[in-house]
KOLFIMAR-8643 format. One line per 5 residues: number of its first residue (from 1); their letters; for each residue x, y, z of N, C-alpha, C. Coordinates in pm, whole numbers. Atoms other than C-alpha are relative to their C-alpha. Last residue first. Example, Ala and Ser with C-alpha at 12.3 -4.5 7.8 and 13.67 -1.06 7.14 Angstrom:
2
2 = SA = -82 -119 -6 1367 -106 714 -77 109 73; 89 -119 0 1230 -450 780 90 120 0
END
This chain:
110
110 = ISFSS = 58 -135 14 13774 -12803 -7018 39 56 -136; -96 -102 43 13832 -13177 -6989 -76 130 -20; 48 -100 94 13650 -13450 -6798 114 89 -46; -111 -72 62 13686 -13759 -6582 -55 95 -104; -83 -53 -107 13441 -13918 -6337 119 80 -52
105 = GCGCT = 50 -124 -58 13159 -13965 -6588 86 58 112; 38 26 -139 13234 -14333 -6658 -49 126 71; 118 83 -12 13223 -14280 -7035 -46 -22 144; -23 140 33 13468 -13994 -7028 -129 -78 22; -3 85 -120 13368 -13631 -7041 26 -142 -45
100 = TTANP = 10 143 27 13427 -13357 -7296 4 -74 133; 23 9 144 13375 -12979 -7291 -10 -145 -46; -71 111 63 13329 -12964 -6915 -34 -5 -149; -133 -43 43 13224 -12619 -6790 76 -108 -75; 12 -72 128 12852 -12707 -6777 135 48 -53
95 = NKIIF = -88 -115 6 12931 -12970 -6510 -10 70 -136; 42 -53 130 12671 -13223 -6405 71 134 -13; -19 -143 22 12851 -13402 -6123 -44 33 -142; -27 -38 139 12747 -13741 -5995 10 152 -9; 15 -144 18 12760 -13899 -5650 35 30 -145
90 = RSGEL = -119 -83 12 12716 -14273 -5670 -38 148 0; 26 -132 -56 12481 -14566 -5629 130 79 0; -44 -20 -138 12480 -14877 -5844 -36 138 50; -146 1 -2 12465 -14945 -6219 56 17 141; -47 137 20 12096 -15043 -6195 152 -11 4
85 = DEMFD = 64 66 112 12015 -14701 -6048 56 -141 -14; 7 144 -21 12091 -14481 -5748 -76 -59 -117; 85 82 85 12203 -14125 -5812 10 -146 43; -21 140 -36 12338 -13849 -5590 -99 -83 -79; 120 77 -29 12375 -13493 -5714 40 -141 42
80 = IEAGN = -44 121 -68 12639 -13220 -5739 -126 -74 44; 99 59 -91 12539 -12957 -5996 55 -130 56; 28 144 9 12800 -12739 -6167 -107 -41 101; 119 25 83 12787 -12359 -6205 -38 -146 -10; 97 -109 -9 13142 -12306 -6075 -114 -25 -98
75 = LYQFS = 132 47 -45 13308 -12650 -6072 -106 109 8; 52 102 92 13628 -12590 -6271 -143 -39 31; -3 -60 134 13722 -12261 -6098 -52 -98 -106; 119 -82 23 13604 -12416 -5772 -1 59 -141; 107 84 54 13870 -12686 -5791 -122 82 -35
70 = TPDIV = -45 52 129 14148 -12429 -5750 -109 -85 -65; 2 -102 107 13959 -12238 -5478 43 -52 -137; -117 -87 -6 13887 -12547 -5260 1 95 -121; -78 9 124 13532 -12682 -5251 117 97 11; -107 -99 14 13323 -12756 -4942 82 -28 -126
65 = MNVGN = -89 46 106 12984 -12926 -4905 104 109 -16; -93 -87 71 12806 -12867 -4576 80 -75 -104; -120 74 38 12493 -13046 -4449 88 94 -84; -91 10 -114 12220 -12858 -4260 128 -76 -27; 62 83 -105 11955 -12925 -4526 95 -25 117
60 = RTVVT = 135 45 39 12184 -12779 -4794 -50 -92 110; 74 74 -103 12496 -12576 -4722 -139 -33 -53; 141 2 40 12745 -12468 -4989 -71 -88 101; 87 89 -76 13090 -12368 -4867 -142 15 -52; 139 -36 25 13362 -12223 -5091 -85 -103 73
55 = DDEAM = 91 96 60 13701 -12283 -4931 -136 65 -27; 38 -40 135 13924 -11979 -4866 -85 -103 -74; 67 -130 -2 13940 -12019 -4487 -50 41 -138; -89 -115 9 14025 -12386 -4521 -82 128 -5; 6 -67 129 13802 -12665 -4400 90 122 5
50 = SEEFS = -48 -138 10 13821 -12919 -4124 -23 56 -139; 53 -83 -108 13616 -13229 -4045 37 146 -18; -99 -64 -86 13674 -13401 -4377 -70 81 109; 66 -57 -117 13481 -13642 -4599 107 52 93; -51 49 -129 13618 -13706 -4945 -83 63 110
45 = FGYQL = 86 -27 -115 13508 -13677 -5307 68 -55 124; -23 79 -118 13713 -13656 -5626 -93 44 112; 68 -42 -122 13651 -13544 -5980 39 -91 115; 97 91 -59 13894 -13601 -6263 -55 56 131; 36 -43 -135 14089 -13393 -6510 -100 -100 57
40 = GSCGG = -92 -104 -46 14274 -13497 -6828 -23 50 141; 27 -126 68 14004 -13691 -7017 86 116 51; -17 14 145 14119 -14046 -6936 -26 129 -76; 116 55 68 14170 -13970 -6569 21 0 -150; 2 144 20 14434 -13743 -6429 -127 -44 -69
35 = GTVYV = -45 44 131 14473 -13397 -6282 -5 -151 -7; -144 26 8 14267 -13325 -5974 34 -36 -144; -43 37 134 13925 -13169 -5911 151 -20 4; -121 -61 55 13764 -13149 -5569 28 -53 -140; 0 32 142 13442 -13207 -5376 121 71 -61
30 = RLKLN = -92 -79 81 13476 -13212 -4998 -6 -53 -143; -33 62 127 13170 -13341 -4811 92 94 -76; 48 -74 117 13182 -13207 -4458 39 -79 -124; -68 23 127 13216 -13402 -4133 -67 82 -110; -89 -112 31 13087 -13244 -3812 73 -17 -132
25 = LNGEE = 73 -99 77 12788 -13484 -3796 83 123 -33; -71 -128 -6 13019 -13765 -3687 -69 102 -91; 12 -55 -135 12860 -14100 -3601 72 132 17; -136 -20 -53 12989 -14256 -3924 -2 51 144; -63 133 -9 12640 -14391 -4004 139 10 62
20 = VLIER = 66 69 -111 12492 -14048 -3919 62 -139 18; -50 -61 -123 12747 -13879 -4147 -61 -66 124; -137 48 -23 12667 -14124 -4428 55 56 131; 10 143 -32 12291 -14055 -4403 139 -58 32; 50 7 -138 12359 -13679 -4395 -9 -146 46
15 = VKDAA = -111 -39 -86 12568 -13715 -4712 -42 -8 147; -92 113 -3 12285 -13908 -4880 120 31 90; 61 107 -81 12033 -13639 -4784 93 -120 11; -9 -40 -141 12263 -13365 -4914 -58 -108 91; -141 13 -42 12304 -13546 -5247 15 34 148
10 = GETFI = -35 142 -2 11928 -13594 -5287 143 -24 46; 58 57 -121 11860 -13232 -5188 35 -148 12; 140 41 3 12093 -13115 -5459 -46 -59 133; -10 118 -85 12414 -12920 -5400 -143 -49 17; 126 55 -47 12421 -12665 -5683 25 -131 74
5 = VPDLM = 4 142 35 12751 -12481 -5715 -127 -56 62; -85 12 118 12766 -12099 -5718 12 -144 -51; -130 54 -34 12465 -12095 -5481 83 -14 -127; -23 139 38 12183 -11871 -5597 140 -44 42; -116 19 85 12111 -11551 -5408 20 -149 -28
END
């Protein structure tokens, strides 16, 4: 069965690297959507030890990514990846549900 949100190997590897640096392998990457940004909605990332019973969990290479139900409705079918280039390093989201995105890629609308 395919995961409802794609958590790439590159993103999972970067999360594992951060967890090792923090010395806490129990942390999970939380991906969420909040109101705001220049396009109306924006992505957010945090590291948390706990998760809610109704969170969607995607595991890749032993690393967990969690998404709350409200954010999941905007992220279903999206790909969470990690990119390093001349602009720096960052997590990126390729979201087929977004009809418009801002130039920085952290804000979108449905």
